[in-house]
Phi, psi and omega in degrees: 000133180284135179275134178249140180241136168283146182253142185231161171272181184295345178262012180068025175270129180298139178268347186091354180271146174230135178235155171281145182302326180292339178258024193272037168272102188271143177288160179309138178087000178241140188220157168241165183266131175239149179236141170240128183240112178268108181265140178219159179253186183295337179275356183084009177280145182262135177273120180241161179229146177264128179290139178296152182295342183267357182283153185292308187266122176054052180299137177080349179281152170276147184205173171276166178287141179178178177166188182271141173285132182268163185307131177093349179267153165267176184302310184295319180297318176296323179294315178301315180296315180302316180296320179293315182294313188282325188236348182077018180260129179268124174240162170255152177306327180290344176286339184273131176250120182288132178259301179190176174240133180244126177273123177248187186305310179225020180220145168257111186262118177267129185250128181233157165237151177207143178272137173215148173240027177299138177273153181299325182294333182267355180283146177244103188275136175285169183302330182280354180247122182275321185200163175222156173198158172264137177228153174275170185298321179299313180298321180297316179296323175296319180296320176297314179299320181278354178080017180264350178240141180307129186272078178294336178299318180282314188275334184224359172051044179224356183305314181299320178297319179292315180299321177296320180298315180297314180301315179302316182294317179294315180295319179295325178295314181300319183288339181269357180280000000 
């Protein structure tokens, strides 16, 4: 089935246009919505996934969960769907905490964090995902430095902000116990 994307202007206002993903070379000033979902557990470890070797973008690299919002979805609905499709983890829109929106060349990327205590054994990975693991923040930074994790710090300048938000949530939970 062909994936369809709604098109937006730089202010995230719908243009009324819909394109097929295969036709998705967008002209300047037109965008589609992408979501990145940073999942973390009670220990403050981040759930990351390794992209399969046959995928087009960043094959074999470790990354956060994410993808494109399809036509008719809002950002949170797309994020919930992506997590379910890629990992088999069920979230509710209310589980997602919005961090920010990053404007890229042809995408408006909405960044979320969400807590999960799903175990690796219970996850059902889609074909585009080769492996999953939980890592601590130090390990994640090492993976970025070694080039084994997608460098969102360089391309989208938000990894530090996400990591701080996760740390704050874990720390606030510890003090309320």
